[in-house]
N, C-alpha and C positions, 0 to 999 in steps of 0.2 A: 703536732699540736702545739699551739701557743697559749699559754696561760699569763695573765695579767692578774696581780693580786695588789690593790690599793690597800694603803693602811694611812694612819695619821689622824682620821677624824676625829671628830669630839664634841664638846660644847665648850663655846668661848664667847667672853663678853663682847659686845659692840665695841670697836676701836683695838681689839686685840688679835693676834696672830696664830695662823696654826700652818704647819708644814705637811703636804700630803705626801704619799710616795706609792709609787706603782712600781712594783718589781716584775720582769719578764723573763720567763723561761724560754729556751730554745738559744740558737747561736745566729740569729741574724737581726738581734735588736738594733745593732748599729748601722743597719741597710736602711732604716725606716724611720720615718717623721713619726712623731707622738704626738697626742694630744688628749686635753682635759676636758670633760664637758660636765654638765649638771642638769638635775631634773628635779623640781618641785611639783607636788601633787597639783593635777588639774592644768599643768603646763607642757608646753613640747621641751623635749631635751634642747639644752642651750648650749652652743659652742663657749668654750670659756678661753682656751688657750692652745696654741700649737707650736711644736719646734721642729725644726728640719733635723736630719740624720746625725749632723756633726754639732749641733747646738749653735750654729751661725747665723741663724734666723729664727726669729720668735715672732708669734701673732698673738693679738689680745681682742677680746670682746670689748667693745668701748664702756661697759660696764663696770669693767676690772682692771682696766690699762691703769697703770700708775699705782696699783695696791697690789696685785699678783705680779709674781714672776715664775715663768717655768724654766727648767734646766735639766740638764740630764747627764749621767755619768755611764758613758758605755762599757766601760769595765766591768761597772756591777749590773749592767742591764735594767737601770732604774731611771725612772723620770721623776722629776719632782715639781710640784706645786705650792711655792711659799705664799702664804696669804697673808696679806698685813692690813691694818685699817679695817679691818671686817666690818660689815654692816648687817643689819638682821635680814635683808632682802638676799644676802649669801647664803642663808640656809638652803640646803638642797642635799640631795645623794649626789656625790662626786664619782663620775666615772674617768678612767682613763682608755685610749683605744690605740690602737695601732694603724698608722698610715692616714695619707690626705685623704682617702675615702676608706672609713675604717672598715677592716675586716674583722680584728678582734677586739672585746671588750672586757673590761673587768667586771666584778660583780659589783662594785661601787663600796664607797664608805660614807657615812653620814656626817654633815657637818651641821652644826646649828649654833647660831649666834644669838644670844639673846639680848633683849635691849634695857 
C-alpha cells in the first residue's frame, strides 16, 4: 500500500511563496510520474503540475506556469511544489498523486492566499 503525505501548506499573503512537499512510502517512487492537483469548494479538482519519473520533464497548468515549480528527490521519495508570486485564486486544498493516471492520492494540505 502506497501512502502519500503532503505538508507545507498554510497562510501566505499575495505575492508570497510556499513550498509543498509530498512524501511517499514504498520502494517504487522513482518508477512513477507524480503530480499536484488542487480543489476549491464548488469546483472540480484541477491539475496543477506533473513531473516524470526522473524529473526530466515537467508540465504545468496555464494558470501556474511561470510561478510554480515542480521537482522531485527520488532518494527521499519526495515531490515538491514551489509556489511563488502567489495569488488569492491559488487558495485551495492541494493534493499530490502518483502516476499519469493517478492511482494513489494524498489527503491534501490547505493553502490560503490572502489579498
